[in-house]
ZABANU-92558 format. One record per residue (C-alpha): z, y, x; residue number from 1. Coordinates in steps of 0.05 Angstrom, whole numbers, padded with zeros to 5 digits, m for minus. Example, Ala and Ser with C-alpha at 12.3 -4.5 7.8 and 13.67 -1.06 7.14 Angstrom:
residues 2
<zado w="00156" v="m00090" u="00246" num="1"/>
<zado w="00143" v="m00021" u="00273" num="2"/>
***
This chain:
residues 444
<zado w="01356" v="m00178" u="m02564" num="1"/>
<zado w="01346" v="m00156" u="m02492" num="2"/>
<zado w="01336" v="m00228" u="m02471" num="3"/>
<zado w="01275" v="m00234" u="m02516" num="4"/>
<zado w="01239" v="m00179" u="m02477" num="5"/>
<zado w="01259" v="m00213" u="m02411" num="6"/>
<zado w="01235" v="m00280" u="m02437" num="7"/>
<zado w="01169" v="m00251" u="m02462" num="8"/>
<zado w="01155" v="m00221" u="m02394" num="9"/>
<zado w="01171" v="m00287" u="m02360" num="10"/>
<zado w="01126" v="m00327" u="m02406" num="11"/>
<zado w="01068" v="m00278" u="m02399" num="12"/>
<zado w="01074" v="m00277" u="m02324" num="13"/>
<zado w="01077" v="m00353" u="m02318" num="14"/>
<zado w="01019" v="m00362" u="m02367" num="15"/>
<zado w="00975" v="m00315" u="m02326" num="16"/>
<zado w="00993" v="m00348" u="m02260" num="17"/>
<zado w="00985" v="m00419" u="m02286" num="18"/>
<zado w="00918" v="m00402" u="m02319" num="19"/>
<zado w="00888" v="m00373" u="m02255" num="20"/>
<zado w="00917" v="m00429" u="m02212" num="21"/>
<zado w="00888" v="m00484" u="m02255" num="22"/>
<zado w="00824" v="m00445" u="m02262" num="23"/>
<zado w="00817" v="m00448" u="m02186" num="24"/>
<zado w="00819" v="m00524" u="m02189" num="25"/>
<zado w="00772" v="m00526" u="m02249" num="26"/>
<zado w="00718" v="m00481" u="m02219" num="27"/>
<zado w="00719" v="m00517" u="m02152" num="28"/>
<zado w="00715" v="m00585" u="m02186" num="29"/>
<zado w="00657" v="m00564" u="m02231" num="30"/>
<zado w="00621" v="m00533" u="m02172" num="31"/>
<zado w="00620" v="m00601" u="m02137" num="32"/>
<zado w="00598" v="m00637" u="m02199" num="33"/>
<zado w="00665" v="m00669" u="m02218" num="34"/>
<zado w="00679" v="m00681" u="m02292" num="35"/>
<zado w="00739" v="m00640" u="m02316" num="36"/>
<zado w="00768" v="m00673" u="m02378" num="37"/>
<zado w="00824" v="m00625" u="m02396" num="38"/>
<zado w="00850" v="m00556" u="m02378" num="39"/>
<zado w="00919" v="m00539" u="m02406" num="40"/>
<zado w="00966" v="m00479" u="m02401" num="41"/>
<zado w="01034" v="m00509" u="m02413" num="42"/>
<zado w="01055" v="m00582" u="m02419" num="43"/>
<zado w="01048" v="m00626" u="m02481" num="44"/>
<zado w="01055" v="m00628" u="m02540" num="45"/>
<zado w="00990" v="m00592" u="m02551" num="46"/>
<zado w="00991" v="m00532" u="m02598" num="47"/>
<zado w="00918" v="m00511" u="m02600" num="48"/>
<zado w="00854" v="m00531" u="m02565" num="49"/>
<zado w="00779" v="m00527" u="m02566" num="50"/>
<zado w="00724" v="m00565" u="m02530" num="51"/>
<zado w="00667" v="m00536" u="m02491" num="52"/>
<zado w="00620" v="m00587" u="m02459" num="53"/>
<zado w="00659" v="m00643" u="m02427" num="54"/>
<zado w="00724" v="m00603" u="m02422" num="55"/>
<zado w="00780" v="m00593" u="m02473" num="56"/>
<zado w="00817" v="m00527" u="m02464" num="57"/>
<zado w="00888" v="m00527" u="m02492" num="58"/>
<zado w="00951" v="m00486" u="m02502" num="59"/>
<zado w="01012" v="m00531" u="m02501" num="60"/>
<zado w="01084" v="m00523" u="m02523" num="61"/>
<zado w="01124" v="m00523" u="m02458" num="62"/>
<zado w="01104" v="m00459" u="m02422" num="63"/>
<zado w="01131" v="m00477" u="m02354" num="64"/>
<zado w="01068" v="m00499" u="m02320" num="65"/>
<zado w="01000" v="m00528" u="m02334" num="66"/>
<zado w="00949" v="m00577" u="m02309" num="67"/>
<zado w="00875" v="m00593" u="m02302" num="68"/>
<zado w="00854" v="m00666" u="m02311" num="69"/>
<zado w="00796" v="m00685" u="m02266" num="70"/>
<zado w="00762" v="m00753" u="m02277" num="71"/>
<zado w="00778" v="m00804" u="m02223" num="72"/>
<zado w="00840" v="m00769" u="m02196" num="73"/>
<zado w="00912" v="m00793" u="m02195" num="74"/>
<zado w="00949" v="m00735" u="m02224" num="75"/>
<zado w="01008" v="m00718" u="m02269" num="76"/>
<zado w="00982" v="m00763" u="m02324" num="77"/>
<zado w="00988" v="m00824" u="m02278" num="78"/>
<zado w="00929" v="m00854" u="m02316" num="79"/>
<zado w="00911" v="m00910" u="m02268" num="80"/>
<zado w="00873" v="m00953" u="m02317" num="81"/>
<zado w="00809" v="m00913" u="m02308" num="82"/>
<zado w="00813" v="m00924" u="m02233" num="83"/>
<zado w="00804" v="m00999" u="m02240" num="84"/>
<zado w="00730" v="m00991" u="m02253" num="85"/>
<zado w="00678" v="m00975" u="m02200" num="86"/>
<zado w="00677" v="m00901" u="m02180" num="87"/>
<zado w="00626" v="m00860" u="m02218" num="88"/>
<zado w="00586" v="m00804" u="m02185" num="89"/>
<zado w="00622" v="m00750" u="m02226" num="90"/>
<zado w="00692" v="m00773" u="m02208" num="91"/>
<zado w="00740" v="m00740" u="m02160" num="92"/>
<zado w="00749" v="m00804" u="m02120" num="93"/>
<zado w="00674" v="m00811" u="m02109" num="94"/>
<zado w="00666" v="m00745" u="m02074" num="95"/>
<zado w="00671" v="m00733" u="m01999" num="96"/>
<zado w="00741" v="m00718" u="m01973" num="97"/>
<zado w="00723" v="m00646" u="m01954" num="98"/>
<zado w="00701" v="m00631" u="m02025" num="99"/>
<zado w="00765" v="m00661" u="m02054" num="100"/>
<zado w="00805" v="m00619" u="m02004" num="101"/>
<zado w="00771" v="m00555" u="m02027" num="102"/>
<zado w="00786" v="m00574" u="m02100" num="103"/>
<zado w="00860" v="m00584" u="m02084" num="104"/>
<zado w="00863" v="m00519" u="m02046" num="105"/>
<zado w="00828" v="m00482" u="m02103" num="106"/>
<zado w="00891" v="m00465" u="m02142" num="107"/>
<zado w="00929" v="m00442" u="m02081" num="108"/>
<zado w="00871" v="m00399" u="m02058" num="109"/>
<zado w="00864" v="m00365" u="m02125" num="110"/>
<zado w="00939" v="m00351" u="m02128" num="111"/>
<zado w="00935" v="m00317" u="m02060" num="112"/>
<zado w="00875" v="m00276" u="m02082" num="113"/>
<zado w="00908" v="m00257" u="m02148" num="114"/>
<zado w="00971" v="m00236" u="m02110" num="115"/>
<zado w="00930" v="m00193" u="m02064" num="116"/>
<zado w="00891" v="m00161" u="m02122" num="117"/>
<zado w="00957" v="m00146" u="m02158" num="118"/>
<zado w="00986" v="m00112" u="m02097" num="119"/>
<zado w="00922" v="m00072" u="m02088" num="120"/>
<zado w="00923" v="m00051" u="m02161" num="121"/>
<zado w="00997" v="m00030" u="m02159" num="122"/>
<zado w="00985" v="00010" u="m02095" num="123"/>
<zado w="00924" v="00044" u="m02126" num="124"/>
<zado w="00952" v="00058" u="m02195" num="125"/>
<zado w="01025" v="00075" u="m02180" num="126"/>
<zado w="01023" v="00098" u="m02108" num="127"/>
<zado w="01091" v="00105" u="m02074" num="128"/>
<zado w="01153" v="00147" u="m02084" num="129"/>
<zado w="01195" v="00147" u="m02021" num="130"/>
<zado w="01264" v="00175" u="m02009" num="131"/>
<zado w="01269" v="00209" u="m01941" num="132"/>
<zado w="01324" v="00185" u="m01896" num="133"/>
<zado w="01335" v="00253" u="m01865" num="134"/>
<zado w="01345" v="00287" u="m01933" num="135"/>
<zado w="01398" v="00236" u="m01952" num="136"/>
<zado w="01434" v="00241" u="m01885" num="137"/>
<zado w="01433" v="00317" u="m01888" num="138"/>
<zado w="01462" v="00315" u="m01958" num="139"/>
<zado w="01526" v="00279" u="m01937" num="140"/>
<zado w="01500" v="00210" u="m01922" num="141"/>
<zado w="01508" v="00150" u="m01967" num="142"/>
<zado w="01556" v="00129" u="m02021" num="143"/>
<zado w="01573" v="00056" u="m02009" num="144"/>
<zado w="01587" v="00003" u="m02062" num="145"/>
<zado w="01624" v="m00063" u="m02056" num="146"/>
<zado w="01565" v="m00100" u="m02026" num="147"/>
<zado w="01559" v="m00048" u="m01971" num="148"/>
<zado w="01634" v="m00046" u="m01959" num="149"/>
<zado w="01635" v="m00121" u="m01948" num="150"/>
<zado w="01592" v="m00113" u="m01886" num="151"/>
<zado w="01631" v="m00053" u="m01859" num="152"/>
<zado w="01594" v="00008" u="m01886" num="153"/>
<zado w="01635" v="00067" u="m01911" num="154"/>
<zado w="01619" v="00123" u="m01959" num="155"/>
<zado w="01596" v="00183" u="m01918" num="156"/>
<zado w="01562" v="00141" u="m01866" num="157"/>
<zado w="01494" v="00167" u="m01844" num="158"/>
<zado w="01449" v="00107" u="m01830" num="159"/>
<zado w="01405" v="00129" u="m01772" num="160"/>
<zado w="01374" v="00063" u="m01748" num="161"/>
<zado w="01354" v="m00005" u="m01774" num="162"/>
<zado w="01354" v="m00062" u="m01723" num="163"/>
<zado w="01360" v="m00011" u="m01667" num="164"/>
<zado w="01298" v="00028" u="m01689" num="165"/>
<zado w="01290" v="00094" u="m01724" num="166"/>
<zado w="01264" v="00092" u="m01795" num="167"/>
<zado w="01238" v="00144" u="m01845" num="168"/>
<zado w="01253" v="00122" u="m01916" num="169"/>
<zado w="01312" v="00096" u="m01956" num="170"/>
<zado w="01273" v="00036" u="m01982" num="171"/>
<zado w="01268" v="00008" u="m01912" num="172"/>
<zado w="01343" v="m00007" u="m01913" num="173"/>
<zado w="01332" v="m00066" u="m01960" num="174"/>
<zado w="01263" v="m00090" u="m01940" num="175"/>
<zado w="01268" v="m00166" u="m01935" num="176"/>
<zado w="01232" v="m00166" u="m01867" num="177"/>
<zado w="01287" v="m00121" u="m01839" num="178"/>
<zado w="01344" v="m00160" u="m01871" num="179"/>
<zado w="01316" v="m00227" u="m01846" num="180"/>
<zado w="01306" v="m00203" u="m01774" num="181"/>
<zado w="01346" v="m00238" u="m01720" num="182"/>
<zado w="01409" v="m00199" u="m01701" num="183"/>
<zado w="01396" v="m00150" u="m01757" num="184"/>
<zado w="01440" v="m00087" u="m01759" num="185"/>
<zado w="01449" v="m00017" u="m01784" num="186"/>
<zado w="01468" v="00039" u="m01737" num="187"/>
<zado w="01510" v="00093" u="m01772" num="188"/>
<zado w="01535" v="00161" u="m01752" num="189"/>
<zado w="01609" v="00162" u="m01772" num="190"/>
<zado w="01654" v="00220" u="m01753" num="191"/>
<zado w="01606" v="00241" u="m01699" num="192"/>
<zado w="01602" v="00171" u="m01667" num="193"/>
<zado w="01548" v="00118" u="m01671" num="194"/>
<zado w="01574" v="00052" u="m01699" num="195"/>
<zado w="01532" v="m00012" u="m01703" num="196"/>
<zado w="01543" v="m00053" u="m01767" num="197"/>
<zado w="01516" v="m00124" u="m01761" num="198"/>
<zado w="01479" v="m00150" u="m01822" num="199"/>
<zado w="01500" v="m00221" u="m01839" num="200"/>
<zado w="01442" v="m00271" u="m01838" num="201"/>
<zado w="01453" v="m00287" u="m01912" num="202"/>
<zado w="01460" v="m00215" u="m01934" num="203"/>
<zado w="01392" v="m00215" u="m01968" num="204"/>
<zado w="01421" v="m00261" u="m02021" num="205"/>
<zado w="01461" v="m00202" u="m02046" num="206"/>
<zado w="01397" v="m00174" u="m02075" num="207"/>
<zado w="01384" v="m00238" u="m02114" num="208"/>
<zado w="01446" v="m00224" u="m02155" num="209"/>
<zado w="01454" v="m00174" u="m02210" num="210"/>
<zado w="01494" v="m00126" u="m02167" num="211"/>
<zado w="01434" v="m00115" u="m02121" num="212"/>
<zado w="01419" v="m00046" u="m02095" num="213"/>
<zado w="01465" v="m00010" u="m02144" num="214"/>
<zado w="01525" v="m00043" u="m02111" num="215"/>
<zado w="01500" v="m00031" u="m02040" num="216"/>
<zado w="01485" v="00041" u="m02020" num="217"/>
<zado w="01456" v="00102" u="m02054" num="218"/>
<zado w="01450" v="00175" u="m02038" num="219"/>
<zado w="01509" v="00221" u="m02051" num="220"/>
<zado w="01505" v="00268" u="m02111" num="221"/>
<zado w="01542" v="00335" u="m02114" num="222"/>
<zado w="01600" v="00338" u="m02164" num="223"/>
<zado w="01559" v="00376" u="m02216" num="224"/>
<zado w="01566" v="00359" u="m02290" num="225"/>
<zado w="01503" v="00331" u="m02323" num="226"/>
<zado w="01509" v="00297" u="m02390" num="227"/>
<zado w="01578" v="00300" u="m02424" num="228"/>
<zado w="01598" v="00237" u="m02462" num="229"/>
<zado w="01625" v="00253" u="m02533" num="230"/>
<zado w="01698" v="00235" u="m02547" num="231"/>
<zado w="01719" v="00236" u="m02474" num="232"/>
<zado w="01765" v="00281" u="m02434" num="233"/>
<zado w="01705" v="00320" u="m02409" num="234"/>
<zado w="01683" v="00332" u="m02481" num="235"/>
<zado w="01752" v="00352" u="m02506" num="236"/>
<zado w="01765" v="00404" u="m02452" num="237"/>
<zado w="01696" v="00433" u="m02460" num="238"/>
<zado w="01660" v="00415" u="m02395" num="239"/>
<zado w="01587" v="00437" u="m02397" num="240"/>
<zado w="01525" v="00414" u="m02361" num="241"/>
<zado w="01519" v="00452" u="m02296" num="242"/>
<zado w="01594" v="00459" u="m02283" num="243"/>
<zado w="01611" v="00445" u="m02211" num="244"/>
<zado w="01676" v="00406" u="m02198" num="245"/>
<zado w="01714" v="00441" u="m02142" num="246"/>
<zado w="01782" v="00407" u="m02143" num="247"/>
<zado w="01814" v="00345" u="m02172" num="248"/>
<zado w="01890" v="00345" u="m02175" num="249"/>
<zado w="01890" v="00400" u="m02122" num="250"/>
<zado w="01844" v="00364" u="m02073" num="251"/>
<zado w="01777" v="00397" u="m02058" num="252"/>
<zado w="01716" v="00355" u="m02075" num="253"/>
<zado w="01642" v="00362" u="m02059" num="254"/>
<zado w="01610" v="00298" u="m02083" num="255"/>
<zado w="01611" v="00260" u="m02148" num="256"/>
<zado w="01636" v="00196" u="m02115" num="257"/>
<zado w="01700" v="00233" u="m02094" num="258"/>
<zado w="01721" v="00250" u="m02165" num="259"/>
<zado w="01741" v="00184" u="m02196" num="260"/>
<zado w="01784" v="00157" u="m02138" num="261"/>
<zado w="01824" v="00221" u="m02140" num="262"/>
<zado w="01831" v="00217" u="m02216" num="263"/>
<zado w="01857" v="00146" u="m02213" num="264"/>
<zado w="01909" v="00163" u="m02161" num="265"/>
<zado w="01950" v="00192" u="m02218" num="266"/>
<zado w="01953" v="00151" u="m02281" num="267"/>
<zado w="01989" v="00201" u="m02326" num="268"/>
<zado w="01947" v="00264" u="m02322" num="269"/>
<zado w="01889" v="00298" u="m02287" num="270"/>
<zado w="01878" v="00370" u="m02267" num="271"/>
<zado w="01811" v="00394" u="m02244" num="272"/>
<zado w="01779" v="00461" u="m02227" num="273"/>
<zado w="01707" v="00477" u="m02242" num="274"/>
<zado w="01660" v="00534" u="m02228" num="275"/>
<zado w="01614" v="00559" u="m02283" num="276"/>
<zado w="01568" v="00617" u="m02272" num="277"/>
<zado w="01611" v="00641" u="m02214" num="278"/>
<zado w="01676" v="00637" u="m02255" num="279"/>
<zado w="01731" v="00586" u="m02241" num="280"/>
<zado w="01766" v="00547" u="m02296" num="281"/>
<zado w="01824" v="00499" u="m02289" num="282"/>
<zado w="01837" v="00443" u="m02339" num="283"/>
<zado w="01894" v="00394" u="m02346" num="284"/>
<zado w="01894" v="00333" u="m02391" num="285"/>
<zado w="01932" v="00269" u="m02402" num="286"/>
<zado w="01896" v="00211" u="m02369" num="287"/>
<zado w="01934" v="00148" u="m02390" num="288"/>
<zado w="01891" v="00086" u="m02388" num="289"/>
<zado w="01825" v="00124" u="m02388" num="290"/>
<zado w="01768" v="00095" u="m02346" num="291"/>
<zado w="01737" v="00162" u="m02328" num="292"/>
<zado w="01734" v="00236" u="m02345" num="293"/>
<zado w="01669" v="00225" u="m02384" num="294"/>
<zado w="01608" v="00258" u="m02353" num="295"/>
<zado w="01547" v="00237" u="m02315" num="296"/>
<zado w="01528" v="00273" u="m02251" num="297"/>
<zado w="01468" v="00318" u="m02247" num="298"/>
<zado w="01420" v="00307" u="m02189" num="299"/>
<zado w="01399" v="00376" u="m02165" num="300"/>
<zado w="01326" v="00392" u="m02169" num="301"/>
<zado w="01327" v="00420" u="m02099" num="302"/>
<zado w="01351" v="00353" u="m02072" num="303"/>
<zado w="01297" v="00315" u="m02109" num="304"/>
<zado w="01244" v="00363" u="m02081" num="305"/>
<zado w="01272" v="00354" u="m02011" num="306"/>
<zado w="01283" v="00279" u="m02014" num="307"/>
<zado w="01224" v="00250" u="m02054" num="308"/>
<zado w="01156" v="00240" u="m02022" num="309"/>
<zado w="01103" v="00219" u="m02072" num="310"/>
<zado w="01040" v="00190" u="m02044" num="311"/>
<zado w="00976" v="00173" u="m02082" num="312"/>
<zado w="00923" v="00127" u="m02053" num="313"/>
<zado w="00849" v="00123" u="m02065" num="314"/>
<zado w="00819" v="00055" u="m02080" num="315"/>
<zado w="00791" v="00047" u="m02010" num="316"/>
<zado w="00860" v="00063" u="m01981" num="317"/>
<zado w="00894" v="00015" u="m02029" num="318"/>
<zado w="00852" v="m00046" u="m02009" num="319"/>
<zado w="00878" v="m00054" u="m01937" num="320"/>
<zado w="00948" v="m00028" u="m01954" num="321"/>
<zado w="00956" v="m00073" u="m02015" num="322"/>
<zado w="00929" v="m00133" u="m01976" num="323"/>
<zado w="00978" v="m00119" u="m01919" num="324"/>
<zado w="01036" v="m00115" u="m01969" num="325"/>
<zado w="01016" v="m00180" u="m02001" num="326"/>
<zado w="01013" v="m00218" u="m01935" num="327"/>
<zado w="01079" v="m00186" u="m01913" num="328"/>
<zado w="01110" v="m00211" u="m01977" num="329"/>
<zado w="01082" v="m00281" u="m01965" num="330"/>
<zado w="01108" v="m00281" u="m01893" num="331"/>
<zado w="01177" v="m00260" u="m01916" num="332"/>
<zado w="01178" v="m00317" u="m01967" num="333"/>
<zado w="01159" v="m00367" u="m01913" num="334"/>
<zado w="01212" v="m00339" u="m01866" num="335"/>
<zado w="01266" v="m00341" u="m01920" num="336"/>
<zado w="01247" v="m00413" u="m01936" num="337"/>
<zado w="01255" v="m00431" u="m01862" num="338"/>
<zado w="01323" v="m00398" u="m01860" num="339"/>
<zado w="01344" v="m00436" u="m01922" num="340"/>
<zado w="01322" v="m00503" u="m01891" num="341"/>
<zado w="01361" v="m00486" u="m01827" num="342"/>
<zado w="01424" v="m00471" u="m01867" num="343"/>
<zado w="01426" v="m00396" u="m01853" num="344"/>
<zado w="01413" v="m00380" u="m01926" num="345"/>
<zado w="01447" v="m00417" u="m01982" num="346"/>
<zado w="01399" v="m00456" u="m02027" num="347"/>
<zado w="01446" v="m00443" u="m02085" num="348"/>
<zado w="01440" v="m00368" u="m02077" num="349"/>
<zado w="01367" v="m00367" u="m02054" num="350"/>
<zado w="01335" v="m00411" u="m02106" num="351"/>
<zado w="01322" v="m00385" u="m02176" num="352"/>
<zado w="01291" v="m00420" u="m02235" num="353"/>
<zado w="01264" v="m00392" u="m02301" num="354"/>
<zado w="01331" v="m00362" u="m02321" num="355"/>
<zado w="01340" v="m00325" u="m02255" num="356"/>
<zado w="01268" v="m00301" u="m02256" num="357"/>
<zado w="01275" v="m00278" u="m02328" num="358"/>
<zado w="01335" v="m00236" u="m02308" num="359"/>
<zado w="01294" v="m00205" u="m02252" num="360"/>
<zado w="01244" v="m00179" u="m02303" num="361"/>
<zado w="01300" v="m00141" u="m02338" num="362"/>
<zado w="01313" v="m00122" u="m02410" num="363"/>
<zado w="01261" v="m00066" u="m02413" num="364"/>
<zado w="01186" v="m00075" u="m02410" num="365"/>
<zado w="01167" v="m00040" u="m02346" num="366"/>
<zado w="01095" v="m00053" u="m02328" num="367"/>
<zado w="01103" v="m00033" u="m02255" num="368"/>
<zado w="01161" v="m00081" u="m02246" num="369"/>
<zado w="01124" v="m00135" u="m02287" num="370"/>
<zado w="01062" v="m00133" u="m02243" num="371"/>
<zado w="01103" v="m00127" u="m02179" num="372"/>
<zado w="01142" v="m00190" u="m02196" num="373"/>
<zado w="01080" v="m00226" u="m02220" num="374"/>
<zado w="01046" v="m00210" u="m02153" num="375"/>
<zado w="01105" v="m00238" u="m02115" num="376"/>
<zado w="01109" v="m00299" u="m02159" num="377"/>
<zado w="01034" v="m00312" u="m02149" num="378"/>
<zado w="01045" v="m00314" u="m02073" num="379"/>
<zado w="01108" v="m00356" u="m02080" num="380"/>
<zado w="01071" v="m00405" u="m02125" num="381"/>
<zado w="01016" v="m00411" u="m02073" num="382"/>
<zado w="01066" v="m00424" u="m02017" num="383"/>
<zado w="01108" v="m00474" u="m02057" num="384"/>
<zado w="01046" v="m00512" u="m02080" num="385"/>
<zado w="01024" v="m00520" u="m02008" num="386"/>
<zado w="01088" v="m00558" u="m01990" num="387"/>
<zado w="01071" v="m00631" u="m01972" num="388"/>
<zado w="01105" v="m00661" u="m02032" num="389"/>
<zado w="01067" v="m00713" u="m02073" num="390"/>
<zado w="01053" v="m00686" u="m02143" num="391"/>
<zado w="01042" v="m00617" u="m02114" num="392"/>
<zado w="00975" v="m00593" u="m02087" num="393"/>
<zado w="01004" v="m00598" u="m02017" num="394"/>
<zado w="01017" v="m00672" u="m02027" num="395"/>
<zado w="00944" v="m00684" u="m02043" num="396"/>
<zado w="00924" v="m00640" u="m01984" num="397"/>
<zado w="00969" v="m00682" u="m01939" num="398"/>
<zado w="00936" v="m00747" u="m01959" num="399"/>
<zado w="00866" v="m00717" u="m01955" num="400"/>
<zado w="00882" v="m00691" u="m01886" num="401"/>
<zado w="00903" v="m00761" u="m01865" num="402"/>
<zado w="00838" v="m00789" u="m01894" num="403"/>
<zado w="00795" v="m00739" u="m01856" num="404"/>
<zado w="00832" v="m00751" u="m01790" num="405"/>
<zado w="00840" v="m00827" u="m01795" num="406"/>
<zado w="00772" v="m00837" u="m01829" num="407"/>
<zado w="00808" v="m00884" u="m01877" num="408"/>
<zado w="00827" v="m00870" u="m01949" num="409"/>
<zado w="00898" v="m00889" u="m01972" num="410"/>
<zado w="00896" v="m00941" u="m02027" num="411"/>
<zado w="00901" v="m00920" u="m02100" num="412"/>
<zado w="00966" v="m00958" u="m02106" num="413"/>
<zado w="00998" v="m00917" u="m02050" num="414"/>
<zado w="00973" v="m00853" u="m02081" num="415"/>
<zado w="01000" v="m00874" u="m02149" num="416"/>
<zado w="01069" v="m00892" u="m02122" num="417"/>
<zado w="01072" v="m00827" u="m02082" num="418"/>
<zado w="01054" v="m00788" u="m02144" num="419"/>
<zado w="01109" v="m00821" u="m02184" num="420"/>
<zado w="01160" v="m00808" u="m02129" num="421"/>
<zado w="01138" v="m00736" u="m02123" num="422"/>
<zado w="01143" v="m00724" u="m02198" num="423"/>
<zado w="01212" v="m00755" u="m02200" num="424"/>
<zado w="01234" v="m00711" u="m02142" num="425"/>
<zado w="01206" v="m00648" u="m02175" num="426"/>
<zado w="01239" v="m00666" u="m02241" num="427"/>
<zado w="01307" v="m00674" u="m02208" num="428"/>
<zado w="01296" v="m00610" u="m02169" num="429"/>
<zado w="01281" v="m00572" u="m02233" num="430"/>
<zado w="01344" v="m00600" u="m02266" num="431"/>
<zado w="01385" v="m00576" u="m02206" num="432"/>
<zado w="01352" v="m00508" u="m02206" num="433"/>
<zado w="01364" v="m00499" u="m02281" num="434"/>
<zado w="01437" v="m00521" u="m02271" num="435"/>
<zado w="01443" v="m00472" u="m02213" num="436"/>
<zado w="01415" v="m00415" u="m02256" num="437"/>
<zado w="01465" v="m00430" u="m02310" num="438"/>
<zado w="01523" v="m00433" u="m02261" num="439"/>
<zado w="01504" v="m00366" u="m02231" num="440"/>
<zado w="01498" v="m00337" u="m02301" num="441"/>
<zado w="01566" v="m00362" u="m02321" num="442"/>
<zado w="01598" v="m00337" u="m02257" num="443"/>
<zado w="01571" v="m00266" u="m02263" num="444"/>
***
């Protein structure tokens, strides 16, 4: 059932973004006196509609896009019959090129504005919770997962620099702008020596997979028992929340990440010593084919107080900060697209369709994550629509730019053929992206 929640979030997000995008076209067209015949969220068949004035507003069955039909414009409908008559004053083709250009940029502009407003709203409502780098390094450094080990990080490393510069917060380690930088690297303190770990150019793709941050690095947690899982070794021997693990099979331990590797070194039994209220207890138990002892670690309150920095922002503070974050996100998307075109990033790993985006929303309804992803998608939609591909807004902008510069309008036949070619290209691209999503899902 988890997928239903993920799908619901995806459909709601897409519906919002398509509605505001197409509304941008509609408002600009009506402002310049163009007749808007239809406004639809989703693609046919039509599920429900109503008419107000000259415009039919519709909800359609395929919720993966939408369109606005403007009289006298060669669009997704490819209705060229109406273009054989003389242009009428209310038609798109009868208006000056600069007005048509504004209409075509209307959707992109609104998506950028919506993205900015979402980032401002998130900043204002949720604020920030940062994890301090110094608190993590002073607590034993980082525990490193498979994704971190693949680039050369080791558990216990203290990451002291990113790209040769000092940093303040844990979240900066995985900021796309840092990962996409030229010659990106981490500088770690390992056994008293500084070691530079190069970040591969395509490393950012790790965070497009399910493993993500949980398989990269996290802060180390003391070996203190939190929740005990019923029916496990920990439950049978009577471990209690608050017990501190001191030794496993005779080897002293300090951190939770040290426990399981020592347990698995011996497949027949396990012996561990704990401290409870100042008293030591030693337990021994058979451990044949058991995945773990059976407890979750407790994160000490004193560590949370030392490591977390919660910041709230007033509305006036949120406006410039949220705007900056929106444009930083947009710049990162443009940079990542350039690296993909140059071959540095794999299109297979970098591109995600509806299935991949649905997974990103997750199986729980988290409004902060929902609006964060919707803000990013709004900016991505604006950027992708600006690409000079016929059938996208950018294709129309390309032809209108030519018309303004050359003072000569391309023929309707050329525009119609370009629209058909663009739609075919986008259809094939969507098929490939869907297939890629399915392949990544199967290979997880």
